[in-house]
NUTI-957183 format. One line per field, with one value per residue (C-alpha): x, y, z; residue in three letters. Coordinates in steps of 0.001 Angstrom, whole numbers, plus 500000, padded with zeros to 6 digits. Layout:
BEGIN
xx	c(X, ...)
yy	c(Y, ...)
zz	c(Z, ...)
code	c(ALA, ...)
! end
This chain:
BEGIN
xx	c(256570, 252922, 251060, 249093, 252216, 253849, 250818, 250984, 254717, 253934, 251385, 254094, 256629, 254171, 253467, 257142, 258286, 255000, 253567, 250891, 248065, 245344, 243013, 243644, 240585, 239697, 238325, 240983, 243837, 244544, 242980, 242899, 243559, 242136, 244511, 243305, 244134, 246657, 245217, 248068, 249157, 252766, 252261, 255987, 255968, 252786, 249329, 245786, 242669, 239356, 236746, 234104, 236409, 237133, 233409, 232765, 234836, 233793, 231341, 234195, 235723, 238384, 240837, 243863, 245759, 249020, 251134, 254614, 257751, 259175, 262519, 262979, 262420, 259732, 259644, 256757, 257585, 256532, 253458, 252324, 249561, 248854, 245387, 242054, 243277, 244184, 246776, 249039, 251671, 254453, 255903, 259457, 259253, 262996, 264036, 261025, 259952, 256677, 256684, 253756, 253389, 251514, 248407, 248376)
yy	c(254063, 253260, 253734, 256770, 258732, 257738, 259034, 262350, 262594, 261953, 264790, 267075, 265972, 266583, 270084, 271121, 273886, 274976, 274064, 271404, 271310, 268863, 267580, 264572, 262370, 259794, 259333, 258689, 258379, 259520, 257048, 258998, 262403, 264816, 266989, 270577, 273388, 275927, 279364, 281395, 284196, 282994, 279220, 278561, 280625, 279526, 278068, 279395, 277253, 277687, 277612, 276223, 273370, 272570, 272654, 269940, 267521, 268364, 265464, 263016, 263390, 266080, 265673, 267479, 269357, 268802, 271001, 270911, 272938, 272597, 274106, 271649, 271316, 269693, 272306, 274796, 278176, 281418, 281334, 277854, 278231, 274832, 275275, 273577, 270225, 267042, 266256, 268668, 267302, 269110, 267342, 267797, 266395, 266718, 264718, 262405, 263067, 263847, 265549, 265343, 268642, 268814, 270991, 273837)
zz	c(586949, 586585, 583321, 584533, 585410, 582131, 580179, 582068, 581305, 577639, 577695, 579101, 576485, 573627, 574956, 574924, 574858, 576481, 579868, 579920, 582435, 583374, 586058, 588287, 588796, 591429, 594905, 597568, 595097, 591547, 589133, 585854, 584347, 581801, 579750, 579411, 577020, 578264, 577497, 578994, 576607, 577054, 577489, 577761, 580988, 582742, 582444, 582516, 582610, 580833, 583624, 581272, 580237, 583906, 584716, 582109, 584189, 587756, 587929, 587196, 590659, 590322, 593196, 591840, 589213, 587366, 585170, 583745, 584175, 580641, 581602, 584422, 588101, 590155, 592885, 592985, 591528, 593187, 590906, 591964, 594521, 596021, 597474, 597136, 595818, 597622, 594942, 593061, 590706, 588869, 585847, 584565, 581024, 580353, 583428, 583198, 586778, 588471, 591899, 594282, 596120, 599420, 599331, 601838)
code	c(MET, ASN, ALA, LEU, ARG, GLU, ARG, ILE, LEU, GLU, HIS, ALA, ARG, ARG, ALA, LEU, PRO, GLU, GLU, CYS, VAL, GLY, LEU, LEU, LEU, GLY, ARG, GLU, GLN, VAL, GLU, ASP, PHE, VAL, PRO, LEU, ARG, ASN, LEU, HIS, PRO, ALA, PRO, HIS, GLN, GLY, PHE, CYS, LEU, ASP, ALA, ALA, GLU, VAL, ALA, LEU, HIS, LEU, SER, LYS, GLY, VAL, ILE, GLY, LEU, TYR, HIS, SER, HIS, PRO, ASN, GLY, GLY, GLY, GLU, PRO, SER, CYS, PHE, ASP, GLU, VAL, LYS, GLY, PHE, GLU, PHE, TYR, TRP, ILE, VAL, ASP, PRO, ARG, ALA, GLY, THR, LEU, SER, GLU, ILE, LYS, ALA, ARG)
! end
């Protein structure tokens, strides 16, 4: 596994038992990431972004989003809307996997 994916997995592990979330940065492929704060009122059940925090990073080439499923599974849940991003990754920190989900 490359170093970028391992760093994202580490972010997800540190966030346990809560979901982590962050932005994927790059041009034609993911080159870096920015961890974001999860503002969801029940962060172990979902994630919510701070629009102002996201706006701070838009000039860095945001091409995707990642978040974790702390209770396992790399498949999108019924709450995961995969729209507007070229890349969408779901991290399973317990299994140590990262799933790339196709944007719709």
